[in-house]
C-alpha positions in Angstrom: -22.2 -18.7 35.9 -25.4 -17.5 33.9 -27.4 -14.8 34.8 -26.0 -11.9 37.0 -25.0 -14.7 39.3 -21.6 -13.5 41.8 -19.5 -15.7 42.9 -16.8 -15.7 45.8 -13.0 -17.1 45.8 -14.4 -19.8 47.0 -16.3 -20.6 44.2 -14.0 -19.1 41.0 -11.2 -21.0 43.3 -13.2 -24.6 42.6 -13.9 -23.2 39.4 -10.1 -22.9 38.1 -8.2 -25.2 39.4 -6.5 -22.4 41.7 -5.8 -21.9 45.2 -8.2 -19.9 47.2 -5.3 -17.8 48.7 -3.7 -16.9 44.1 -7.4 -15.8 44.0 -6.9 -13.5 46.3 -3.8 -13.1 46.0 -4.6 -11.6 41.8 -7.2 -10.5 43.3 -5.4 -7.4 46.0 -3.3 -6.7 43.4 -5.3 -5.4 40.8 -5.2 -8.2 38.6 -8.6 -9.7 38.6 -10.7 -6.6 40.9 -13.8 -8.0 42.5 -17.3 -6.2 41.1 -18.2 -6.1 44.4 -19.0 -6.7 47.6 -21.5 -8.8 49.8 -23.1 -6.6 52.4 -20.4 -8.7 55.0 -18.1 -7.4 53.0 -17.0 -11.1 51.4 -15.5 -10.0 47.5 -18.0 -11.4 45.1 -17.0 -11.5 41.1 -18.8 -11.4 37.9 -18.9 -13.7 35.4 -16.8 -11.4 33.5 -14.0 -11.8 36.4 -13.5 -15.1 35.7 -13.6 -15.2 32.4 -10.6 -12.6 33.2 -9.0 -15.4 35.8 -9.2 -17.7 32.9 -7.1 -16.2 30.5 -4.6 -14.5 33.9 -4.2 -18.3 34.9 -2.9 -19.8 31.4 -0.7 -17.1 30.5 0.5 -17.7 34.2 1.0 -21.2 33.1 2.9 -20.2 29.7 4.8 -18.4 30.8 3.8 -14.7 31.5 5.5 -12.2 34.3 2.5 -10.4 36.5 3.5 -7.3 34.7 3.3 -8.3 31.0 0.0 -10.4 32.2 -1.7 -7.3 33.9 -1.0 -5.1 30.3 -2.7 -7.3 28.1 -6.1 -8.3 30.4 -6.0 -4.1 31.1 -5.9 -4.3 27.0 -2.6 -2.0 27.4 -0.8 -4.3 25.5 -1.7 -6.6 22.0 -2.0 -10.7 22.9 -0.7 -11.2 19.5 2.3 -9.5 19.9 3.0 -10.2 23.8 2.2 -14.3 22.3 4.6 -13.5 19.3 8.1 -12.4 21.6 6.8 -14.8 24.1 7.5 -17.8 22.1 9.9 -16.6 20.5 11.6 -16.4 23.9 10.7 -20.2 24.4 12.3 -21.1 21.6 15.7 -19.8 22.7 15.5 -21.8 25.7 13.9 -25.3 24.5 17.3 -24.7 22.1 19.6 -23.8 25.1 17.5 -26.9 27.1 18.4 -29.0 24.2 22.3 -28.1 23.8 22.3 -28.6 27.2 20.7 -32.0 27.5 22.8 -32.6 23.9 26.0 -31.8 25.9 24.8 -34.4 29.2 24.2 -37.2 26.8 27.3 -37.1 25.2 28.8 -36.7 28.1 26.9 -40.0 29.7 27.4 -41.8 26.9 31.1 -41.3 26.3 31.9 -41.4 30.5 33.4 -38.1 29.5 36.2 -36.6 32.2 35.0 -32.9 33.7 37.6 -31.2 31.6 35.8 -33.1 28.1 33.1 -32.2 29.6 33.4 -28.2 30.2 35.0 -28.1 26.5 32.4 -30.1 25.0 29.4 -27.5 26.5 32.1 -24.6 25.2 31.6 -26.2 22.0 27.4 -26.0 22.0 27.5 -22.9 22.8 29.4 -20.8 20.6 27.6 -18.3 18.1 27.0 -19.7 14.5 30.1 -16.4 14.0 32.3 -18.4 16.4 31.3 -22.2 14.7 32.4 -20.6 11.4 35.3 -19.1 12.4 36.6 -22.4 14.0 35.7 -24.6 11.3 37.5 -21.8 9.3 40.1 -22.1 10.6 40.8 -25.6 10.5 39.8 -25.7 6.7 42.3 -22.6 6.1 44.8 -24.7 7.7 43.8 -27.7 5.7 43.4 -26.5 2.2 45.1 -22.8 2.6 47.4 -21.8 -0.3 47.1 -24.5 -1.9 45.4 -23.0 -4.7 41.8 -21.4 -6.0 39.9 -24.8 -6.8 39.8 -25.5 -3.5 37.7 -23.2 -2.9 34.6 -25.8 -3.6 35.8 -28.5 -1.1 36.4 -26.2 1.8 32.3 -24.8 1.3 31.6 -28.5 0.9 33.2 -29.0 3.8 31.7 -26.9 6.5 28.9 -27.9 8.8 25.9 -25.2 9.3 24.3 -26.3 11.8 20.1 -24.8 11.8 19.0 -22.8 14.6 16.8 -25.2 15.7 18.8 -28.6 15.6 18.2 -32.1 16.5 19.8 -33.5 19.2 21.7 -35.6 17.1 22.9 -32.4 14.9 24.1 -30.9 18.1 26.2 -33.9 18.9 27.7 -34.3 15.9 28.4 -31.3 15.7 30.6 -31.2 19.1 31.8 -34.4 17.6 32.9 -32.6 14.6 34.6 -29.1 16.4 36.0 -31.1 18.8 37.6 -33.3 15.0 38.2 -30.4 14.1 41.0 -29.2 16.9 42.8 -31.8 16.6 46.4 -31.8 15.4 47.1 -34.0 13.8 43.8 -34.8 11.5 44.7 -31.4 10.5 48.0 -32.6 9.6 46.4 -35.7 7.7 43.7 -32.8 5.6 46.7 -30.8 4.3 48.7 -34.4 3.2 45.4 -35.3 1.0 45.1 -32.1 -0.1 48.3 -31.2 -1.4 48.5 -34.9 -2.8 45.3 -33.4 -5.0 47.3 -29.7 -5.9 50.3 -32.5 -6.8 48.2 -33.9 -8.8 46.5 -31.3 -10.9 50.2 -29.2 -10.7 51.0 -32.4 -13.2 47.8 -32.8 -15.1 49.4 -29.2 -15.9 52.5 -30.1 -16.1 51.8 -32.8 -19.4 49.2 -30.8 -20.7 52.1 -28.4 -21.2 54.6 -30.8 -22.7 51.9 -32.5 -25.5 49.3 -32.0 -27.3 48.6 -28.3 -30.2 48.8 -25.0 -29.4 45.1 -25.2 -28.6 45.3 -28.1 -26.5 48.2 -26.8 -23.9 45.8 -23.5 -23.0 42.5 -26.6 -22.1 41.9 -27.4 -18.7 43.9 -30.4 -18.3 42.0 -33.8 -17.1 43.1 -34.7 -13.5 44.5 -37.8 -12.6 43.0 -41.0 -11.2 41.6 -40.2 -8.1 43.3 -43.2 -6.1 40.8 -43.3 -3.4 38.4 -43.6 -5.1 39.2 -46.4 -7.4 40.6 -47.9 -4.7 37.1 -48.4 -3.5 36.1 -49.5 -6.6 38.2 -52.4 -7.0 38.3 -53.2 -3.6 34.3 -53.9 -3.5 34.0 -57.0 -4.9 38.0 -58.4 -2.6 36.5 -57.8 0.5 32.4 -58.7 -1.1 34.6 -62.3 -1.4 36.7 -61.5 1.6 40.1 -62.1 0.2 42.9 -61.6 2.4 44.8 -58.5 1.4 48.3 -60.2 1.6 47.1 -63.9 -0.2 48.4 -63.9 -3.9 44.3 -63.7 -5.1 44.9 -59.9 -4.1 47.9 -59.4 -6.6 45.2 -59.0 -9.5 43.7 -56.2 -7.0 46.3 -54.6 -7.1 48.0 -54.7 -10.3 44.9 -52.6 -11.4 45.1 -50.3 -9.2 48.9 -49.3 -10.1 48.2 -49.6 -13.7 44.7 -47.1 -13.6 47.0 -44.8 -11.6 50.5 -45.1 -12.9 52.0 -44.8 -9.7 54.9 -47.4 -8.0 53.0 -49.5 -4.9 54.7 -47.5 -1.6 54.1 -44.0 -3.1 50.4 -45.2 -3.7 49.8 -47.0 0.2 51.3 -43.5 1.0 49.0 -41.8 -0.7 45.8 -44.0 0.3 46.6 -44.5 4.0 45.3 -40.2 4.5 42.6 -41.1 2.6 41.1 -43.9 4.8 41.9 -42.4 8.0 39.3 -43.2 9.8 39.1 -39.5 11.2 38.4 -38.3 7.6 35.8 -40.4 7.4 34.1 -39.8 10.5 34.1 -35.6 9.8 32.2 -36.4 6.6 29.6 -38.4 8.5 28.9 -36.6 11.3 28.9 -33.1 8.5 26.4 -35.3 6.8 24.5 -35.7 10.0 24.5 -31.7 11.2 23.7 -30.7 7.2 21.3 -33.1 6.6 22.4 -35.2 4.2 22.9 -38.8 2.9 24.8 -40.6 4.9 28.5 -41.1 2.2 29.9 -43.9 1.1 33.3 -45.4 2.7 36.4 -45.4 2.3 38.4 -47.0 4.8 36.9 -50.9 4.2 39.0 -50.2 0.6 41.9 -47.8 1.8 43.4 -50.3 4.7 42.8 -53.4 2.0 44.6 -51.4 -0.4 47.5 -50.7 1.8 47.8 -53.4 3.5 47.7 -55.3 -0.6 50.1 -53.1 -2.0 52.6 -53.7 0.7 52.5 -57.1 1.5 54.4 -58.5 -2.0 
């Protein structure tokens, strides 16, 4: 399209890949008006009109509506501002589509019922404030009233789904949200937290019972965490394939009992909630959502020690 050459609707249609009907529609609505008409009355378009049509086609391909396109090509609206607004709208649509795809993928993978699918869809649609309320309710039931020291624990157990989450993060959020609503899991977490709080109270009592006056105002050293110690002590036994019910397990059991200072049955009862697979699953899902490294598993060690403690 060089010089002052004029082009027919058919020429523009071939150049742009649009249909003649579409070009005529843009012409009839005044979005791409003809430059002039031939002696026979046919519409003709110059190079500027062809460039305008190229812009219209591009904006339509990007999803802009015709009233907005008219304002852009007539310079009644700033193209950068229009582009920014539509980019933001597309980002929201993409997030919605990702949520839908994640839910459908989870439904297909789990073989979910219609009721389960509906619940997953509702959980995936929650706003940031609604997500925080849901998790806040779970954490309050698990840790509420046990002491100010649990504020940091509650923060560390709070998922923060990013504004542009991956499919994996969305799926993890849906599963974690479902898990947080499980009454049995809430009870397990409350029991673990109560045991921890009892350790702190016992440590304070021991601190007050002995030592100098200066010693008594210091923060007491917490008793060893049985689950963490079990994880470390069980590692060689698990690696060696030691049967927890065999005599070979006794040295490991003795080491854990000595280190914690607890009776066998009481220690086994302490380890059960710490090794609950739901607790471990929550931590793994939390790591996915918050883009943290995966946590070191406790369940194999706590399960091994629970059996070993009760075997003899």
